[in-house]
N, C-alpha and C positions, 0 to 999 in steps of 0.2 A: 483223359480227355473224351469231353462228352460231344458229342453232334452239334451241339449248340455253338460250343467253343471253336470247333473248327469250321462253322459257316460264318461265325464273327471273323476269327482270326483273316480267316480267306476276304472277307470284307474288307479287311482293313489295309491288305494288301495292295488288292484292286483301287484302295482310294493313295497309298502310300505313292503307287505309279502315278496316279494322275496328277497328285503335287505337282513332284517332281516334273511331269512333264509340262505342267503348266510353267511353270519357273522360268524353265528352259526355253520353252517355247516362244514366250513370249517377247525375248530380248528383241528379237528382230522386228518386230512390231514397235515398241517403245522407244528404241533405239534414237531416232531422230528426233524424236519430242525430249526424252533428257538430256540431250547434247545440247536443244536449245532452252533448255532449264536450266543448265549450270554453264551455258555461253563458251560452248568448247566446239570443235570440229567432232563429228560421228564417229572417224577413226579413231582419236583420242579417246573419245567417250565407249567405244568399241573395249579396247583395254581395260576400263574400269572395270566393265561386266566381269572379268576375269576374276574378279575377288569372290563373287557367284561361283564360278566354278572352282574357284580352289577350297573354297568353303565345302561344296558336293564330294571332292577328292579327299581332303584330310578326315572327312566323318565317314565316308564307305571303307578308310582304309583302316581307321581308328578302330571302327566298329567292329572288325573280327575279332578284339581282344574287349573291349566295353563290352557286347554281347554275354560273355561270361563272368562280367564283373558287376556290372550293374542291370539288373533285369530290364526285359523289353518294355513292359509296362511306366513303370518310371522315365525309363526315358521318352518316350512317347507323352508321355504329360510333361515333363521338362520341356519339352521340342513345343509344345502350345504355348508355353510363356513365353520361348523364344521368338515365336512366331508373331504373338501380338506385340511387345516390345521393339520387334525389328518395323513391324508397319506403323509402329506409334513414331520411331523415328523418320522413318520416308516421308511421311505427312506433315511433321512440323519442324522441318530444318532443310536447308538450304544449302549445307556445307557439304561439299562433296566428297572430305573426309569421313562427314558421319555416312553417307549414301555408300560407299566403299564398304562399310563397317556392316550397316544393313544390309547388305547385298551377299559378304560373308555369312553371316549368322545366315539368312535365308539358303542359303548352299549348305551352314550345316546340317539344317533342319531338314533340309529334301534329302539330303545325302543319309542321315541317320533311317528316315520313313524309310528309304528305299530299300537299303541293304534288312533292315529288318524285315521289310514286306518280303522281299525276294528270300529271305533264310526260312520265313515262315511256311512260302508254299515250298520250300525243295525239303524243310522237313513233316508240312504233314502228307505231299503224295511224291509216290514212289515211281520208279520205271517210264514209260511212255507217258503215263496220265501224269508224271512230274513236268514232262512235256509240253505237253497242250495246255496244261494248268497255267505255268511259265509264261506259254503265248496270252493265252486270255486275257490274264494278269498284265501283262505289259501292252493289250489293245486300252485299258485304259490309260497309259501314255499317250497312245495316239487319239485317244479318245479327247484329252485335254488339249491336243495339238489341234483337234477340229474344233473345238467349240470356244478356244480363247485367244484364237485369233479375230476369230469374227466380233466376241465381245469386246477385244482393245478395240479392233478398226472402229466398231459403233461408238465405243465412250471417245475418242478421241477426233474422230468425226463431228462428236456434239460438242467439241474446244473443253471437254472434263480434264482434268491433271490426271496424267498417266500414271498416280501414285494408286488411283482409284482399281485401276489392272488387277494391283497385287491384292490390293484388299477382297477383291472377287476371290481371288486367288485363296486367301486365307478359308475360306467358306469352306474350303477342303479339308483342310485342319483342322478345322470345328468340327467334324464330321469323325473326323478318326481321332479326335482328344473324346468326343462320347462314346462311339464303342470302346473305345480303349477301358473305359470305365466300369463295363458290363462283364468282358469275356477275360476266362482263364490262360496267358501263357504259359508257354512252355520254360521249363528249367535249363538253363544250362552249369555249366563249369562245375564248382565242385559241388553243387546239389544235385547235378545229373548225371554225375560222377558214384555219389552214394547209392540212387536208385539204379545203376548201372546202367547208364545211358552213355557212357563215355566214347566219343567214337576212336576207332581202331584209327591208328596213324600209318600212313601209305604214300608211298614215293608217287607224286603225279606224275611225273614221267614227262617226255619232249613236244607228246599232244597239247598239254596245259601251255606249253609256252608258245603254239603255233598260234592256239584260241586267243591267249593273252593278247598277241602281235595286231590277230584280226578283229578284236574286240576296240582296240585303240584305236585301228585305222578308221572302223566303221562309222565308231562314234566321231570322230574328227572329220570323217570325212562329210557323214548326214548332218551335221551341225553346223559346219564351213560352209554349206549349200542351202540348208533352208535357211541359215543366219543372213546370209546375202541376198537371193534371191529376192526379195520386196527391192533392195536397190537396184536391182539387176533390173526388176520386170520394170520398175516406173524410169529408172535412168535412161536405159539403151534400148527398152521395148515400148517405149509410148504408154505404159499401162497406169491407172491412178493405183492411188494407195489402198482402196476398197477393193479392186481388182487383183491387185498383188496381194493383199489378205485372202481373199479367195482363193488364189494359187496356192499358198500356203496351206489354208484349207483343204483344198481337195484333194492334196498328200497325204495327210493325215487320215482324211475320211477312207482314204482308200487303204491307207495304213491298217488304220483299223478293220475294216471289212476284211482286208486280206489275212491278218491275227485269226479272225474268226474262223475264216477258210481251214489256214496251214494247221490251224490246232487240233482239227477233225483231220485232215489230212497227214499229219508227222505219227497218228495210232496205228498207220499202215505201210508207212514208207522210211528207208533209214536216214536218220537224221542229218549224217553227213554229205551222201550224195545229195540230199532235198538244200540244205547251207550251200551247197558247192553251185547247183544250178542256178539258185538265187540269185545269189553273190555276183555271176557272170551276167545273168537278165538285169540286174540293177543298175550294173556298169555301162552296160549297153545303151540305156535307157536315159542315162544321166548322158553320156554322148551325147546322144540324140539333142537331148534339153538345151546342152552350151552349144552347141552347131547349129540349131536351128534357124531360123530368119523370119518369122511367120509366127507373130504374137498368141495369133488362133488357135495354133497347135499347140502351144505349149500348157496349157489345161488337161490335152489328153495324154501328153508324157508325162505331165504329174501323178494322174491319175493311176499309170500302168508304172511307175518308177514307185511308189507309196505302194501299192498292193503286192508288188514282186520281193519288196525290198524289207513287209512287214517283219517278216519270221526269222532273220537274219541274226539280230544281236542275242534275242532271246533263245535261240536253237545253240548259239555259240554260247551263253552260259548253262543251255542243258547238258550240251557235247561235253561241258569242263567238269562240270557236277558230276556225269557217268566216268572218266577217268581213273576212279576210284568205287570200290565197291560200297562205302558210307561214306555219303556228300557230308562236307565239313562246313562250316561257316567261313573258315581261314579258306579255305580252296573258292568257295562262291564268292566271298568278298575281294579275292585277288582276281577274279576274273573281271567282279565289277569294277573294282579300283582302276585295272588298266581302260577301259572303257570311259570311265570317268577320268583319265589322266584327257583322253582326246577330249572331254567335254573344258577342260582345263584350259585346254592348248588352242579351243577356233578360234578365237578372237587375237591370241599372241601371234599365232601362225598365218591366218587370211586377216589381219589386220595391216601389216606392213606389204603384204600381194593386193590388197584392192588400194593402197596408197600409192604404190608403184606400179600398177598396171588395172586398176579398175576390178569391179565387183566381179567381170566374165572372167579374169583370171584365176581368183577364190574359187570358182563354180568348177572350173579346169583342174587344180588342184584337189578337190575333191573326186573329182573323176578318178584320177591318181590314185588316190586312197580304195577306192570302191575296189580296181584294180587290182590292188595288195592284197586287202581281203579274199577275194575271187583266188590267189596263189595262196595264201594260207589254209584256206580251206581244202581245195588241191590236196596241196602237202598233206595234210591231216590226213588222208583216207589210207597212206600209207604206216601210218602209227598210232592210228586212234585205240582205246582201247572199251568202248561203249559198247563194244555186241559182247564184251566178256563181264560185264557189270550189270547184265541185269535189263538194259533197257528192250530186249526182243520179247520180253514180258508185256502183254497189253495191261498191268495191275501195275 
């Protein structure tokens, strides 16, 4: 593989995370407008977005095998076609069934690109450099979280239809599609085996199970929190929609900055200790946010929460990939799948809670899930194999 191919594939990985971040994060911003469009309650509409999350989950789960059967380049090209068709469906129909189908397709496309992007980084980089590159890649998820709530708020404030938000997101996949045409992807499956690149089968160990639980609880907690912050801020804290959007944007801005900072820090410190400390700080800051009574303080709490929670999920994936000597697509995708289960369950879990007790109760549930993440990371310190499998090397 040439250096140009490595750079091109890395760029595709960056954009794949931006795409998934944009698709997932704008849900909280467009939720009320979509509910009004279909004349149904917001809580019921939130359940419909489960189709988006289910599509992501299915794609990430199955792509552990698809990557060894269908070439990565063909998957991304076909994904572009699906993206165009789903956007056309969103723009031309008032059918709730077609909306659900289009959301599912968007989820599938996002899941495929994210799993490919994650595998490419773990394939192209080794040791602690893998961890820092995964963090930098994941920063594009939060970069999308910074930009697209602002774009969504601007479009909706000008009374433009909500589906234009998804058209803007489609521009990211257009860039992925163009890059895909010009670079060579690694071969997997039987072709890789012929070239003596077949991965060695290894037992994963209990550390992977702890990391899987942590990944699920973290994503469920994070998206459950972010998904209902706009409603909490406008309904209980007296903020406008644009102020609520800025609040979410603050979270993702500091999240992105935190990733850049921790991508450097992780080169020098043990990732298990770092993720344990960060999960504790994030849980404490989230508790502060939920219990705060001053709306002005929410901005600063969100900035701190975004910064200190920024490296948690990617470090979980990194630690998972380092539980064996050779990182395999199946192991990486297993951790991703568990995180994506959290994505799928976001509104399934929080929707009924909001119906019964309001948005603040959903935020408190997210806080409890962050506490579970801290516990899993703490227990990991007793069983993790990452020190045995090359993460102490700086290259």
